[in-house]
Backbone as CSV, one residue per row, in Angstrom:
resi,resn,N_x,N_y,N_z,CA_x,CA_y,CA_z,C_x,C_y,C_z
1,MET,0.741,-1.232,-0.009,-0.061,0.001,-0.096,0.923,1.238,0.073
2,SER,0.655,2.225,-0.879,1.545,3.424,-0.955,1.166,4.403,0.113
3,LYS,1.928,5.254,0.400,1.911,6.262,1.497,0.599,6.952,1.363
4,LEU,0.281,7.260,0.109,-1.015,8.142,-0.225,-2.141,7.332,0.163
5,GLU,-2.168,6.088,-0.194,-3.365,5.172,0.105,-3.561,4.966,1.456
6,GLY,-2.536,4.882,2.283,-2.599,4.548,3.717,-2.363,5.653,4.614
7,GLY,-1.847,6.736,4.171,-1.527,7.780,4.944,-2.464,9.060,4.733
8,LEU,-1.872,9.897,3.888,-2.550,11.265,3.778,-3.958,11.398,3.358
9,LEU,-4.345,10.428,2.455,-5.821,10.425,1.998,-6.782,9.822,2.921
10,SER,-6.236,8.975,3.607,-7.162,8.170,4.573,-7.033,8.657,6.067
11,GLY,-6.080,9.458,6.303,-5.811,10.009,7.714,-6.865,10.838,8.186
12,PRO,-6.803,11.177,9.548,-7.717,12.147,10.091,-7.494,13.467,9.694
13,ARG,-8.544,14.303,9.619,-8.485,15.686,9.296,-7.541,16.418,10.131
14,GLN,-6.600,17.208,9.492,-5.570,17.977,10.072,-6.158,19.225,10.708
15,ARG,-5.760,19.535,11.835,-6.371,20.823,12.554,-5.613,21.926,12.024
16,LEU,-6.290,22.936,11.462,-5.819,24.279,10.908,-6.094,25.271,11.732
17,THR,-5.217,26.275,11.793,-5.496,27.593,12.435,-6.422,28.240,11.520
18,PRO,-7.156,29.375,12.193,-8.079,30.085,11.205,-7.203,30.760,10.094
19,GLU,-5.881,31.143,10.362,-5.145,31.751,9.339,-4.852,30.873,8.243
20,GLU,-4.536,29.474,8.627,-4.214,28.491,7.680,-5.367,28.158,6.717
21,PHE,-6.547,28.133,7.434,-7.814,27.883,6.706,-8.183,28.932,5.726
22,ARG,-7.851,30.285,6.123,-7.991,31.317,5.060,-6.969,31.222,3.965
23,SER,-5.793,30.839,4.284,-4.885,30.645,3.159,-5.347,29.371,2.203
24,LEU,-6.043,28.330,2.743,-6.625,27.318,1.907,-7.687,27.887,1.063
25,GLU,-8.556,28.860,1.661,-9.584,29.527,0.827,-9.055,30.407,-0.222
26,GLU,-7.898,31.159,0.072,-7.158,31.969,-0.809,-6.737,31.067,-2.079
27,LEU,-6.151,29.936,-1.825,-5.824,29.166,-2.906,-6.833,28.529,-3.830
28,ARG,-8.110,28.590,-3.326,-9.045,28.093,-4.071,-9.330,29.093,-5.228
29,HIS,-9.148,30.362,-4.922,-9.403,31.544,-5.846,-8.170,31.951,-6.674
30,ARG,-7.043,31.767,-6.063,-5.699,32.203,-6.654,-4.739,31.201,-6.460
31,PRO,-4.545,30.302,-7.417,-3.560,29.136,-7.202,-2.132,29.642,-7.223
32,LYS,-1.747,30.723,-7.521,-0.491,31.142,-7.543,-0.236,31.677,-6.091
33,GLN,0.668,31.076,-5.539,1.028,31.233,-4.107,1.825,32.581,-3.894
34,ARG,1.146,33.675,-3.863,1.669,34.984,-3.495,1.350,35.565,-2.054
35,MET,0.147,35.283,-1.595,-0.220,35.771,-0.432,-0.181,34.839,0.726
36,VAL,0.180,33.546,0.471,0.070,32.435,1.439,1.558,32.315,2.038
37,SER,1.642,32.424,3.249,2.998,32.288,3.838,3.621,30.931,3.485
38,ASP,4.963,30.926,3.501,5.786,29.676,3.382,5.225,28.629,4.317
39,GLU,5.237,28.994,5.581,4.858,28.061,6.618,3.434,27.384,6.467
40,HIS,2.522,28.210,5.977,1.093,27.786,5.685,1.208,26.687,4.514
41,ARG,1.922,27.283,3.397,2.024,26.336,2.136,2.609,25.009,2.551
42,GLU,3.527,25.040,3.327,4.175,23.672,3.690,3.289,22.897,4.437
43,ARG,2.454,23.432,5.395,1.611,22.591,6.175,0.400,22.041,5.460
44,LEU,-0.029,22.932,4.505,-1.127,22.609,3.736,-0.675,21.343,2.744
45,ILE,0.430,21.472,2.106,0.911,20.379,1.424,1.069,19.068,2.168
46,LYS,1.783,19.316,3.446,1.887,18.050,4.261,0.639,17.453,4.693
47,ALA,-0.443,18.184,4.858,-1.724,17.658,5.179,-2.518,17.167,4.057
48,GLY,-1.896,17.427,2.887,-2.624,16.728,1.635,-3.694,17.555,1.143
49,TYR,-3.816,18.852,1.411,-4.798,19.623,0.953,-4.477,20.431,-0.295
50,VAL,-3.312,20.634,-0.521,-2.814,21.157,-1.747,-1.404,20.531,-2.260
51,ARG,-1.317,20.601,-3.507,-0.057,20.069,-4.082,0.716,21.174,-5.045
52,ALA,2.059,21.224,-5.196,2.717,22.066,-5.992,2.797,21.379,-7.381
53,LEU,2.280,22.403,-8.317,2.199,21.823,-9.733,3.621,21.918,-10.431
54,VAL,4.481,22.971,-10.156,5.621,23.143,-10.795,6.566,23.743,-9.746
55,ALA,7.797,23.652,-10.033,8.835,24.270,-9.048,8.644,25.731,-9.036
56,PRO,9.101,26.419,-7.977,8.897,27.876,-7.835,9.586,28.643,-8.716
57,ASN,8.886,29.649,-9.341,9.553,30.664,-10.305,9.466,31.939,-9.568
58,ASP,10.650,32.394,-9.408,10.929,33.738,-8.649,10.218,33.632,-7.168
59,GLY,10.235,32.426,-6.566,9.678,32.197,-5.237,8.207,32.059,-5.252
60,VAL,7.608,32.030,-6.488,6.038,31.832,-6.618,5.777,30.323,-6.958
61,TYR,5.038,29.700,-6.287,4.567,28.292,-6.588,3.158,28.353,-7.219
62,ASP,2.910,27.473,-8.085,1.640,27.120,-8.715,1.197,26.047,-7.903
63,LEU,-0.018,26.160,-7.205,-0.548,25.168,-6.296,-1.920,24.771,-6.689
64,ALA,-2.233,23.630,-6.514,-3.559,23.103,-6.809,-4.167,22.370,-5.532
65,LEU,-5.456,22.739,-5.330,-6.175,22.033,-4.293,-6.331,20.680,-4.728
66,THR,-6.194,19.669,-3.680,-6.441,18.339,-3.964,-7.943,18.101,-3.650
67,GLY,-8.471,16.860,-3.949,-9.843,16.477,-3.513,-9.947,16.732,-2.052
68,ARG,-9.013,16.354,-1.308,-9.028,16.499,0.254,-9.219,17.830,0.624
69,GLY,-8.354,18.781,-0.165,-8.557,20.201,0.281,-9.850,20.757,-0.066
70,LEU,-10.524,20.362,-1.205,-11.779,20.767,-1.591,-12.794,20.304,-0.670
71,ARG,-12.670,19.027,-0.178,-13.619,18.620,0.753,-13.538,19.352,2.104
72,ARG,-12.277,19.646,2.372,-12.073,20.431,3.698,-12.901,21.897,3.757
73,LEU,-12.643,22.516,2.468,-13.406,23.821,2.293,-14.910,23.586,2.481
74,GLU,-15.403,22.551,1.817,-16.759,22.291,1.854,-17.408,22.087,3.421
75,ILE,-16.584,21.394,4.242,-16.937,21.129,5.642,-16.705,22.379,6.501
76,GLY,-15.694,23.185,6.228,-15.284,24.347,6.948,-14.237,24.014,7.742
77,LYS,-14.000,24.878,8.857,-12.839,24.693,9.797,-12.926,23.440,10.531
């Protein structure tokens, strides 16, 4: 079983701070990570809510919400 199958996708919902949740909402509307802090970006990626599509260009990442991230936004905090 891969890590994704047994870990991130099936694991419990990660606790997010209100600021991290707002960052997740921001990424829904603007996938270029300009306003999201590096710390929030890394936590959201680690939790499986977003993924980096390409390597950073001038320090800006193109990020995409995962299915898990979309579901988290639907349920709320």
